[in-house]
ZAPALUM-637672 format. One record per residue (C-alpha): y, z, x. Coordinates in steps of 0.25 Angstrom, whole numbers, padded with zeros to 4 digits, always signed. Layout:
YZX
...
***
This chain:
+0586+0482+0713
+0600+0484+0717
+0608+0474+0725
+0614+0474+0738
+0625+0467+0745
+0619+0456+0753
+0624+0449+0766
+0632+0436+0764
+0631+0425+0773
+0645+0421+0770
+0650+0436+0774
+0643+0434+0787
+0650+0421+0790
+0663+0426+0785
+0662+0438+0795
+0658+0429+0807
+0670+0419+0804
+0680+0429+0802
+0676+0436+0815
+0677+0423+0822
+0690+0420+0816
+0695+0434+0822
+0690+0429+0835
+0698+0416+0833
+0687+0407+0836
+0685+0403+0822
+0693+0400+0809
+0705+0395+0818
+0717+0387+0813
+0722+0375+0820
+0737+0373+0821
+0739+0359+0826
+0748+0351+0818
+0742+0338+0821
+0727+0336+0825
+0722+0326+0834
+0707+0332+0837
+0710+0335+0851
+0717+0349+0849
+0717+0360+0840
+0729+0370+0840
+0724+0384+0837
+0732+0397+0838
+0743+0389+0844
+0734+0383+0855
+0730+0369+0857
+0715+0368+0859
+0707+0356+0863
+0698+0353+0851
+0683+0355+0853
+0680+0360+0839
+0682+0349+0828
+0672+0338+0824
+0680+0326+0824
+0670+0320+0835
+0676+0306+0836
+0691+0311+0835
+0694+0302+0823
+0703+0312+0816
+0716+0304+0819
+0710+0291+0822
+0721+0280+0818
+0711+0272+0810
+0706+0284+0802
+0721+0289+0799
+0725+0275+0795
+0714+0273+0785
+0716+0287+0780
+0732+0284+0778
+0728+0271+0772
+0719+0277+0761
+0729+0288+0758
+0740+0279+0756
+0732+0269+0747
+0725+0280+0738
+0733+0293+0740
+0728+0307+0743
+0715+0307+0734
+0707+0299+0724
+0704+0310+0713
+0692+0306+0706
+0677+0308+0708
+0669+0297+0714
+0660+0298+0702
+0671+0291+0694
+0678+0283+0704
+0676+0280+0718
+0688+0276+0727
+0686+0262+0734
+0690+0269+0748
+0678+0278+0746
+0668+0266+0745
+0675+0260+0757
+0673+0273+0765
+0658+0274+0761
+0655+0260+0764
+0661+0261+0778
+0653+0274+0780
+0640+0267+0775
+0642+0257+0786
+0642+0268+0796
+0629+0272+0791
+0622+0258+0791
+0626+0256+0776
+0620+0268+0770
+0626+0273+0757
+0637+0283+0760
+0644+0293+0751
+0657+0300+0756
+0661+0314+0751
+0674+0323+0753
+0666+0332+0763
+0652+0333+0770
+0650+0346+0762
+0652+0339+0749
+0643+0328+0754
+0632+0337+0756
+0634+0344+0743
+0633+0331+0736
+0621+0325+0743
+0613+0338+0743
+0616+0341+0729
+0613+0326+0724
+0601+0323+0733
+0593+0335+0735
+0584+0338+0723
+0577+0351+0718
+0564+0347+0723
+0569+0343+0737
+0568+0352+0749
+0580+0354+0758
+0577+0358+0773
+0590+0362+0780
+0592+0363+0795
+0596+0376+0799
+0609+0370+0805
+0612+0359+0795
+0627+0360+0791
+0631+0370+0781
+0637+0359+0772
+0623+0354+0771
+0617+0368+0768
+0627+0372+0757
+0623+0361+0747
+0609+0364+0749
+0612+0378+0743
+0615+0371+0730
+0603+0362+0731
+0595+0375+0731
+0600+0378+0717
+0594+0366+0711
+0581+0370+0717
+0581+0362+0730
+0573+0370+0741
+0581+0372+0754
+0575+0377+0767
+0580+0378+0781
+0574+0375+0795
+0578+0379+0808
+0588+0370+0815
+0581+0357+0819
+0567+0363+0818
+0559+0351+0814
+0546+0358+0814
+0552+0367+0803
+0557+0356+0796
+0544+0349+0795
+0537+0361+0791
+0547+0363+0779
+0544+0348+0776
+0529+0350+0775
+0530+0362+0767
+0539+0356+0756
+0534+0342+0757
+0525+0343+0744
+0535+0351+0737
+0548+0344+0738
+0553+0330+0734
+0562+0328+0746
+0564+0337+0758
+0578+0336+0765
+0580+0341+0779
+0595+0343+0781
+0601+0343+0795
+0614+0339+0803
+0615+0327+0811
+0623+0335+0821
+0622+0350+0820
+0637+0356+0820
+0635+0368+0827
+0626+0365+0839
+0628+0350+0839
+0613+0348+0839
+0606+0336+0832
+0594+0335+0822
+0580+0331+0827
+0581+0316+0823
+0568+0311+0828
+0560+0323+0822
+0568+0321+0808
+0565+0306+0808
+0550+0309+0810
+0550+0319+0799
+0557+0310+0790
+0546+0299+0792
+0535+0309+0791
+0540+0316+0778
+0544+0306+0767
+0550+0317+0759
+0559+0322+0770
+0574+0318+0769
+0585+0321+0779
+0599+0326+0776
+0608+0325+0789
+0623+0330+0789
+0628+0322+0801
+0642+0327+0800
+0643+0330+0815
+0636+0317+0819
+0643+0305+0811
+0655+0298+0819
+0653+0302+0833
+0639+0296+0835
+0630+0285+0829
+0632+0271+0826
+0645+0270+0819
+0646+0285+0819
+0634+0286+0810
+0630+0300+0816
+0619+0306+0823
+0608+0305+0813
+0610+0293+0804
+0604+0282+0813
+0592+0290+0815
+0589+0292+0800
+0596+0280+0793
+0583+0273+0789
+0578+0284+0780
+0581+0285+0766
+0578+0300+0767
+0590+0303+0775
+0605+0307+0770
+0616+0308+0780
+0628+0317+0778
+0640+0317+0787
+0655+0319+0787
+0667+0310+0787
+0673+0321+0796
+0669+0325+0810
+0665+0312+0818
+0670+0303+0806
+0684+0308+0808
+0689+0311+0793
+0683+0319+0781
+0672+0318+0771
+0657+0318+0770
+0647+0307+0769
+0633+0305+0765
+0625+0293+0770
+0612+0290+0762
+0600+0282+0767
+0595+0282+0752
+0603+0274+0742
+0598+0282+0730
+0602+0295+0737
+0616+0289+0739
+0617+0284+0724
+0614+0298+0719
+0625+0305+0727
+0634+0294+0725
+0633+0293+0710
+0635+0308+0708
+0633+0317+0721
+0635+0330+0714
+0648+0336+0720
+0652+0322+0725
+0655+0318+0710
+0665+0330+0709
+0673+0329+0722
+0684+0321+0725
+0682+0309+0735
+0688+0309+0749
+0703+0307+0749
+0708+0292+0752
+0714+0298+0765
+0700+0304+0769
+0693+0291+0765
+0703+0283+0773
+0700+0291+0785
+0685+0290+0783
+0686+0275+0782
+0694+0274+0795
+0684+0282+0802
+0672+0274+0796
+0679+0261+0801
+0680+0267+0815
+0665+0271+0815
+0661+0257+0811
+0669+0251+0822
+0666+0251+0837
+0676+0262+0840
+0666+0272+0835
+0657+0270+0847
+0669+0272+0856
+0673+0285+0849
+0658+0290+0850
+0657+0286+0864
+0669+0294+0868
+0664+0306+0861
+0650+0305+0867
+0656+0303+0881
+0664+0316+0879
+0651+0323+0874
+0643+0318+0886
+0655+0323+0895
+0654+0337+0888
+0639+0338+0889
+0639+0336+0904
+0650+0347+0905
+0643+0356+0897
+0630+0354+0904
+0637+0357+0917
+0641+0371+0911
+0627+0374+0907
+0633+0382+0895
+0625+0385+0882
+0627+0371+0876
+0617+0370+0865
+0622+0357+0859
+0617+0343+0859
+0624+0334+0869
+0623+0323+0858
+0634+0329+0849
+0648+0333+0851
+0645+0347+0846
+0644+0358+0857
+0638+0373+0856
+0640+0382+0868
+0631+0395+0865
+0637+0408+0868
+0627+0417+0861
+0635+0429+0855
+0647+0427+0847
+0656+0435+0856
+0654+0425+0868
+0656+0413+0859
+0669+0419+0853
+0674+0423+0867
+0671+0409+0873
+0677+0402+0861
+0690+0410+0863
+0690+0407+0877
+0689+0392+0875
+0699+0392+0864
+0709+0399+0874
+0706+0388+0884
+0712+0378+0874
+0699+0372+0868
+0694+0374+0853
+0679+0376+0851
+0671+0383+0840
+0663+0395+0838
+0648+0394+0833
+0644+0407+0827
+0635+0414+0817
+0630+0410+0807
+0630+0396+0811
+0623+0400+0824
+0615+0412+0827
+0623+0425+0832
+0618+0423+0846
+0620+0408+0847
+0635+0408+0844
+0643+0398+0853
+0655+0389+0856
+0655+0376+0848
+0663+0364+0851
+0664+0349+0847
+0668+0337+0855
+0677+0326+0849
+0683+0313+0855
+0696+0321+0856
+0690+0329+0867
+0693+0323+0881
+0685+0326+0894
+0697+0335+0898
+0695+0343+0885
+0680+0344+0888
+0682+0349+0902
+0691+0359+0897
+0681+0364+0886
+0669+0364+0895
+0678+0372+0906
+0682+0382+0895
+0668+0384+0889
+0662+0385+0903
+0671+0395+0909
+0672+0403+0896
+0658+0404+0892
+0654+0413+0904
+0667+0421+0902
+0664+0424+0888
+0649+0427+0890
+0653+0437+0902
+0665+0443+0894
+0656+0446+0882
+0645+0451+0891
+0634+0442+0886
+0622+0438+0893
+0624+0423+0898
+0609+0420+0900
+0606+0425+0886
+0616+0415+0880
+0609+0404+0887
+0596+0409+0882
+0601+0410+0868
+0604+0395+0868
+0592+0391+0877
+0601+0385+0887
+0596+0387+0902
+0604+0398+0909
+0608+0393+0923
+0619+0403+0927
+0621+0417+0930
+0623+0428+0920
+0637+0432+0918
+0634+0444+0909
+0638+0458+0915
+0627+0468+0915
+0622+0473+0902
+0620+0486+0907
+0630+0497+0905
+0634+0508+0914
+0641+0515+0903
+0631+0516+0892
+0616+0519+0891
+0607+0512+0882
+0594+0519+0877
+0584+0511+0869
+0572+0518+0861
+0561+0512+0853
+0558+0525+0845
+0566+0536+0839
+0557+0546+0846
+0563+0542+0859
+0577+0547+0855
+0581+0562+0854
+0581+0566+0839
+0595+0573+0840
+0601+0561+0848
+0597+0551+0837
+0600+0560+0825
+0614+0564+0830
+0617+0549+0828
+0610+0544+0816
+0603+0556+0808
+0614+0555+0796
+0614+0540+0795
+0601+0536+0788
+0586+0537+0789
+0586+0535+0804
+0587+0549+0810
+0578+0552+0821
+0567+0556+0812
+0570+0545+0802
+0568+0535+0813
+0555+0541+0816
+0550+0539+0803
+0555+0524+0802
+0548+0521+0815
+0535+0526+0810
+0537+0518+0797
+0539+0505+0804
+0529+0506+0815
+0514+0503+0816
+0514+0494+0804
+0505+0482+0801
+0516+0472+0797
+0526+0467+0807
+0538+0470+0798
+0534+0484+0796
+0535+0487+0811
+0549+0490+0817
+0553+0492+0831
+0563+0503+0834
+0575+0502+0844
+0584+0514+0847
+0597+0511+0855
+0606+0522+0860
+0618+0519+0869
+0625+0530+0876
+0635+0533+0887
+0633+0540+0900
+0635+0553+0894
+0625+0551+0883
+0635+0549+0872
+0629+0539+0862
+0637+0527+0860
+0628+0518+0851
+0614+0521+0844
+0605+0514+0834
+0591+0509+0831
+0585+0496+0829
+0573+0491+0822
+0566+0478+0826
+0559+0473+0814
+0556+0460+0806
+0567+0458+0795
+0568+0449+0783
+0580+0440+0787
+0584+0440+0772
+0585+0455+0772
+0599+0455+0767
+0599+0441+0760
+0601+0440+0745
+0588+0444+0736
+0585+0430+0731
+0585+0424+0745
+0575+0436+0750
+0567+0433+0738
+0565+0418+0741
+0561+0422+0756
+0551+0433+0751
+0544+0422+0743
+0542+0415+0756
+0538+0427+0763
+0526+0428+0754
+0520+0417+0763
+0528+0421+0776
+0531+0436+0776
+0540+0435+0788
+0548+0422+0783
+0563+0424+0787
+0560+0437+0795
+0566+0441+0809
+0563+0451+0819
+0576+0459+0818
+0582+0470+0827
+0590+0479+0817
+0598+0491+0819
+0592+0502+0810
+0580+0497+0802
+0576+0493+0788
+0573+0507+0784
+0587+0513+0788
+0601+0512+0784
+0614+0518+0789
+0622+0517+0802
+0613+0513+0812
+0622+0512+0824
+0628+0524+0830
+0641+0520+0838
+0650+0530+0846
+0662+0522+0842
+0672+0530+0850
+0665+0529+0863
+0672+0522+0874
+0659+0514+0877
+0656+0509+0863
+0659+0494+0867
+0649+0496+0879
+0639+0502+0871
+0640+0491+0861
+0638+0480+0872
+0626+0487+0877
+0621+0489+0862
+0621+0474+0859
+0614+0471+0872
+0603+0481+0868
+0602+0475+0854
+0599+0461+0861
+0588+0468+0870
+0582+0474+0858
+0583+0461+0850
+0576+0454+0861
+0565+0464+0863
+0561+0465+0848
+0561+0449+0847
+0572+0451+0836
+0579+0439+0831
+0589+0447+0822
+0598+0459+0826
+0603+0467+0814
+0613+0478+0816
+0616+0485+0803
+0623+0494+0794
+0637+0494+0799
+0648+0499+0790
+0662+0491+0789
+0669+0500+0799
+0659+0497+0810
+0668+0496+0822
+0659+0486+0831
+0658+0474+0822
+0665+0465+0832
+0655+0470+0844
+0643+0466+0835
+0649+0453+0831
+0652+0449+0846
+0638+0451+0849
+0634+0441+0839
+0631+0450+0828
+0635+0445+0814
+0640+0455+0803
+0633+0454+0790
+0634+0463+0777
+0623+0473+0774
+0621+0479+0760
+0630+0490+0757
+0625+0504+0759
+0628+0516+0750
+0631+0530+0754
+0633+0542+0744
+0641+0554+0750
+0635+0566+0743
+0644+0576+0736
+0636+0588+0733
+0633+0591+0718
+0624+0600+0710
+0622+0593+0697
+0622+0579+0691
+0634+0582+0684
+0641+0585+0697
+0636+0573+0703
+0641+0564+0692
+0655+0571+0693
+0656+0565+0707
+0654+0551+0703
+0669+0545+0701
+0665+0534+0692
+0663+0536+0677
+0654+0524+0676
+0645+0529+0687
+0645+0543+0681
+0640+0536+0668
+0630+0528+0675
+0624+0539+0682
+0623+0548+0670
+0618+0536+0661
+0607+0530+0671
+0604+0542+0680
+0606+0556+0675
+0601+0552+0661
+0587+0548+0667
+0586+0559+0678
+0578+0569+0670
+0567+0558+0667
+0563+0558+0682
+0556+0567+0691
+0562+0566+0705
+0557+0572+0718
+0559+0571+0732
+0548+0571+0743
+0547+0572+0758
+0532+0569+0758
+0524+0560+0749
+0509+0557+0746
+0503+0544+0750
+0502+0540+0735
+0517+0542+0734
+0520+0535+0747
+0513+0523+0742
+0520+0524+0728
+0534+0525+0735
+0531+0513+0744
+0527+0505+0731
+0540+0509+0724
+0548+0505+0736
+0540+0492+0736
+0544+0489+0721
+0559+0489+0726
+0556+0482+0739
+0549+0470+0733
+0559+0466+0722
+0571+0470+0731
+0576+0459+0741
+0590+0464+0742
+0587+0469+0756
+0574+0462+0760
+0565+0469+0771
+0551+0470+0773
+0544+0481+0766
+0542+0494+0773
+0528+0499+0778
+0519+0505+0767
+0518+0518+0775
+0533+0520+0774
+0533+0531+0763
+0522+0539+0770
+0529+0539+0783
+0543+0543+0776
+0536+0555+0770
+0532+0560+0783
+0546+0562+0788
+0554+0574+0782
+0567+0565+0782
+0562+0557+0771
+0560+0560+0756
+0556+0553+0744
+0562+0553+0730
+0552+0552+0719
+0556+0549+0705
+0546+0549+0694
+0548+0548+0679
+0548+0563+0673
+0534+0568+0673
+0529+0555+0679
+0519+0553+0690
+0524+0540+0696
+0536+0539+0706
+0545+0528+0700
+0556+0529+0711
+0556+0534+0725
+0566+0534+0736
+0564+0537+0751
+0575+0545+0757
+0579+0549+0771
+0586+0563+0772
+0596+0565+0783
+0603+0577+0787
+0615+0573+0779
+0611+0560+0771
+0601+0556+0762
+0595+0541+0763
+0587+0535+0752
+0581+0523+0759
+0570+0517+0750
+0568+0517+0735
+0556+0514+0727
+0556+0511+0712
+0547+0508+0700
+0556+0497+0693
+0550+0501+0679
+0560+0512+0679
+0573+0507+0687
+0580+0502+0674
+0573+0510+0663
+0576+0524+0671
+0587+0519+0680
+0578+0523+0691
+0586+0517+0703
+0599+0524+0698
+0591+0537+0697
+0585+0536+0711
+0599+0534+0717
+0605+0547+0710
+0592+0555+0714
+0595+0551+0728
+0609+0555+0728
+0605+0568+0721
+0595+0571+0732
+0605+0569+0743
+0614+0579+0736
+0602+0589+0735
+0599+0588+0750
+0614+0590+0753
+0616+0576+0760
+0629+0571+0763
+0626+0556+0759
+0616+0547+0753
+0613+0534+0760
+0609+0525+0747
+0607+0512+0755
+0609+0498+0751
+0609+0491+0737
+0614+0496+0724
+0628+0499+0729
+0634+0500+0715
+0623+0509+0710
+0624+0519+0721
+0640+0519+0721
+0638+0526+0707
+0633+0538+0714
+0644+0538+0724
+0639+0529+0735
+0648+0523+0745
+0644+0509+0747
+0646+0505+0762
+0646+0490+0766
+0637+0488+0779
+0636+0476+0789
+0626+0473+0799
+0626+0463+0811
+0615+0453+0813
+0612+0444+0825
+0601+0433+0823
+0595+0424+0833
+0593+0413+0823
+0600+0410+0810
+0590+0402+0804
+0584+0413+0795
+0597+0417+0791
+0602+0403+0787
+0589+0401+0780
+0591+0413+0771
+0605+0409+0768
+0601+0395+0764
+0591+0402+0754
+0603+0406+0745
+0602+0399+0731
+0589+0394+0734
+0580+0392+0721
+0571+0403+0719
+0557+0401+0718
***
C-alpha cells in the first residue's frame, strides 16, 4: 500500500528544544571570559552556577592545571596515531593510576564516555545476548545498543528501577540467550535517584547468566573510596559487572573510562575495541589533567573535598525539607529536581530564578513525561551556604508565584509527584463567569442545526454522521470496539460559541504512527498479548474521522478565557475516562494557538499529510485531463487509468445486502492486515451494515466488466459541499495488473464532480499519487500529552531491531 509521512522523534525533540530556546530557558550561551565554576555570565548577567556537573569543583585545581601544562609542554598538542599501533607512555600512566582508584581492576580510557560505550557495547555484546535497558539509562548507553541490534542482539527495555519487570525478562530469556545484560546508571542524571543495589546483587547471585553494565558518570569522584563512585564497591567482586564512567563531572577533566572485573573482557576491548581502534587518543593536555585528578583522588584530599560537598548537600536537603516543595530527588546525590507539573509553570519558575541571579536547568519532555516537567539543578563545591540560601529563597518564593500566575492547581502538582500536600491551594477558581461550558455524551443531546452549522462541511462528523459512528462503536463485544463519546461546547453569555469539538475515549495502539517495521514487530507480540503497548486514549475526533475537529471563534475577545476553561475540561475528561494519553489532532500549519497548547504541557507532533482536491466542474474525461497542469501526470492518468476504465463495471450504492456487507468488510480487511502505516484496531464487523442504514454514506463497487465479484469498494461520506471517501477495500490480485488503486482514486474524483461537490477529502497516504489528480497536500500536526513515557521510549528503542 501507499506510504505516509510518519512522525519523527527527532522532529519532536527539535520542536521542544526550539520552543524552550525561544523562552530563554535552554540553549543559552555563556559570556564569561574566565570560568571558575562559581558563576556563569548569561545575557550580560552574572549568575550563581547551579547547573554544571563538576561536583568537586576541580576544573581549575592547581595540581590538575600543572599536570596538564606539563604534558602539553613535553608532548605537544596531540599524539596522532591509533593506540592499535602505538600507545603513548602517558596513557599507560593514566590508566595505571585510575586502576588504583578501582582496586587495581583493569581500565581503558577513551576520548569520551560516549565513545567508551560504543566501543565496549560493540565489542562485548554478542548476537546471542539479551540487553535489558533501564528506561532512564543515559542516552549514550542506549545509542550503541541500536547498532547492537543490527548484528542480531535482542534489546528490551524495562520501566525505571522496576526489579520485578527485570526478573520477569530474565526468566523469559534465560534459556534463549548466552548472556543477559542489564544496563543502568549509577546515579540517574535527571532525578538524581539511584539503582536498587541490594536487589541487583540478589539477582546477580540468583541468575549466573545475568551481567550488569553501569554508567556511573554522575557518581565517580564525589563519592566512594578514592572517588570510585556510587556502585563500584557494591559490585567489584563479580566478574559479571562492567563499570563505565567519565573523566569529566566529578573527575574534573575530560574523557571516558571503562573498568572491568573480568580480565578477558578487558583484553578484547583493549586489543581492538571497535571504534577505539579508529579514534585518536586523549591529547597530552587532557591526559595530564586526568593524571593530576587521579593523583588527587588517590590522596587524602579527596575525603576533604567529598565531605565539603556532602556537608553542603546535607545543608541544602534540610532547607528544601523546610520548604516542603515537590523535591523528588534522592538526598544522597547532588542532583535535584523540583517538580512543577506543566511546562508553563516550569518555564515561569526557571525564568524567575534566572532573574534572581541563579542559573538552573529545565527538565522537560521527552526526558520526562509532559505533566512531570520540573526545575533541575546541581550542587558543587563551588556553591557556598550563602549561595544555597539564595537559591532556596528564590525557588521557595517563585514556585508559588509561578503556579498562581499560570493558574495551575497546586495540590494537583503535589499529587503528580506523590509528595504530601500540606499547604493551601493558591489556584484561583477554575470556574468562569464569562464563558459557559456544556458537556454531552451523545450527539442526540445537541441540536442538529447548532452542530451542523459548525461541522457539517468538515468531514464525516455532521450530526447525522456522528449518530452513525456512535451506533457503530457501541454495544460491541471487544473493548477496543467500544468508544466513549464526549462533546464540548464553550459559549459566552450571549450564546455565541467560542470553542466546540468532540472527543472519543478508546483503546489505542501506541505505535499507531510508528514506522511500519516497528508496528510489524509489535503485532507479532500482540499475537500472544492483544493489548501489548496499548493505552486508553482521549482523542479529539476519532479513528473514523478526519478533518478540522476543533471549531475556534478566533476573533472573539474571550478566546483566551475559553482556552483556559477548555484545557480544564480536557483534564476532567481524561480523569473521568481513566485515559493515560490525550491526543488533540488534525491542526494545520496556520493554527493560531500552538503556544497555548504547549504551555499546557502538550507536545506538538507531526501527523500524516492530508490530501484535498478542489473540484473544477467538467463533463468529459478529456475536459478533466485538460485541467491537469503536468504533462507527466496527464500521460500517467491516460496510460494507467483511462486506458482501463472500460474494463470495469462501476456502481454506487446507498444500501447493500448482508452478503455485500460481509464481502466489502473482507476487502477492507485485505488492506488492513497488510498495512501498518497507520496502525489501529480493526473496526467492528457490523460497520458496513450500519453505514448502509444512513443516507449520508454510499459505497463504490468496482467489478471486472461483466463479472460477479467486487474487486474494490470504497465507503464514502457525502456532505452538503464535500465528498469524503474514508475506507477502501481491495482484491490485491488486480492492484498491479489493472492499476486498480489508481482507477479507484479517479472514480472517486469523478463521482464528486458528478454530485456537484466543491472538494474531495482524499485522506492520508499516497500523497504523490493523489497530487496527480490535483490534490493539495496539507501538512498536519497534533498535540499529545502522556502520563508515562515508557511505551513511547520502548517503541522508539525498537528502531533497527532485528526482524523475526
